[in-house]
N, C-alpha and C positions, 0 to 999 in steps of 0.2 A: 480590723476594728480594735481600738485600744481600750484597755480596761481601766476604769477609774472608779473612785468611791466617793460618796458624799455622806457626811455625818450630819445629823440634825439634832439640835437641842429642843426638847419638848417638855413643857411643864407637866407636873403630875396631873393637874386638872385636864389639860388638853390630851394627855395620854389616855386618861379614862374615857374621854369623849371618843377618841379614836378607837379604843378597845371595844366600845359599845357598837360602833359602826365603822369598821375598818374600810369597807368598800366605798363609803360615802365621805371619806375624809381625804382632803388634799393636804399632804404633809407640809408642803411649802407654806400653806396658809396658817398652819398651827405652830410652826417651828419658830423659836426665838432667834435662832441663828443657824447657819449651816457652814460647813467647811468641805471644800472639794480637794481631793488628792488625785490630780490627773496623772495616772500611770506610776505614781511614786510610792504608794502605800506598801507595796511588797518590799521596797528598799528600806523604808522606815522600820518595818517589822523585822527584817533581817538584821539590821544594825542594832536595834534595841534588844534583840534576842541573844546577842553575843554574850557569852560568859554568864548566862542566866540558867536557873534551875528549871525543871519541867513545869512547875506550878506557875512561874513567872512567864514562861514562854506561852503557856495556855492562856494566861491573862492577856498577853499581847495579841494573841490570835483573836480573842474575843472583842478587842477594840474594833477590828475591821470585819470580822466574821462572827457576829454573835450567834449563839445557838438558840436563844429564846426568840420566839416570834408570835405574832398574832396572825391568824389566817384570815384572808379575805375569802368569803364564801363563794364557791363556784356552784352553779346550778347544774351539776353533772347529770341529774335525772332529766333535765329538759334538753340536753344535747343528744342529738341522734347518734353521733359517733364522736369519739375523742379524736381530735385533730392531732396529727404528728407535730404540729407547730405550737400546741398548747404549752405555754411556759408556766409550769406549776410554781416555779420560783417567784414569779410575779404575783402570785396569790398570797404571799407572805410579807409581813413587815417585821424585819429583824431589829432587835433592840437590846440595849444594856440597861438594866434597872439601876436604881439609885445606889444600892450597895456595890454593884459592879463598877459603877462610875467612881465611887469613893476609892475602891481598890486601885483602879487605873490611875487616879490622881496621886495616890500615895506612892505608887511606883514611879510615875513620870516626874513627880516633883523632886525626886532624889537624883535626877540626871540633869546636869547643866548642859547648856548649848555647847560649852567648851568640851565637855566630856563626849558629847555626841560627835563633835568635830574629830576628836581623837579616835573614835570608833569607826569612822567612815574610811573605807578603803575601796576605791573604784575597782582596782584589780580583783579584789576578793569578791565583790558583787558580780562582776562579769564572769569570773571563774566558776562561781556557784550558780550561774544561770538565773540570777534574780531578775524577775520581770520588770521592765522589758529588757530582754537579753542584749548584752554587749553595747549598751549605750552610756554606761556610767563612766564619768571622767572626773579627774581631780578638780580642775579649774577651767574656766571659760569666761565668755563675756558676762557682764553682770546679770543679764536677763536669760542666760543659758540654763536650760533644765538639766537635770541628772548630774549635777556637780555637788561637791561637798557643801558649798555655800547655799545652794538652792535647797538641798535636803535638810540642812540645819535650820533654814527659815521655816520649812514645813514642820519640822519637829517643834520649833518654838510656837508655831500656830496651834499645833495639836495640844501642846501643854496648856496653852492659854484657854483653848476651847474646853478641854476636860476640866480645868480648874473652875471655869465659869459654870459649867454644868454641875460640878460638885457643890459649889457655893450656893446655887439656886435649887439644889435637890432635883435636878432635871433628869429625865431619861435621855439616852442618846440612841437615835435610830441610825441604822446603817443601810445604805443602798448602793449595791455594786452595779455598774452599768458599763 
């Protein structure tokens, strides 16, 4: 199974509704927009982390793996036994707040797509075992994934998504699947 991530933009008002009733909220119904990174977000994170200080690397980690979350309530006392396949991760909605989104925007807006192209190195991605391993290439067919051009498009999409979230003072939710 491949690992992907979806980011969702959610207004402050809808975030508060979701916070009040996380189990009864369908994120897709309250999000303004979403952006899917099918298997490529680790590559984006790796490239953007190059030559950055620890604080910036932590910020980049937060884009895809936020630490803040809202718990969906589980009625553990009504369960006779805890199942081995109970996924406690699915009981949380991970998000970045408005301040975090503003910091992400400030960082991303200082990197151009051309600079991103310059930072991309397929050999380096493969040598460092960046997920998915050993698939990164320099060039390929226009619709080929895991290339310099493909990842640069995804970077541009990420920049635009975070910029829109910052402009609208939205929260950004993160769902890894």
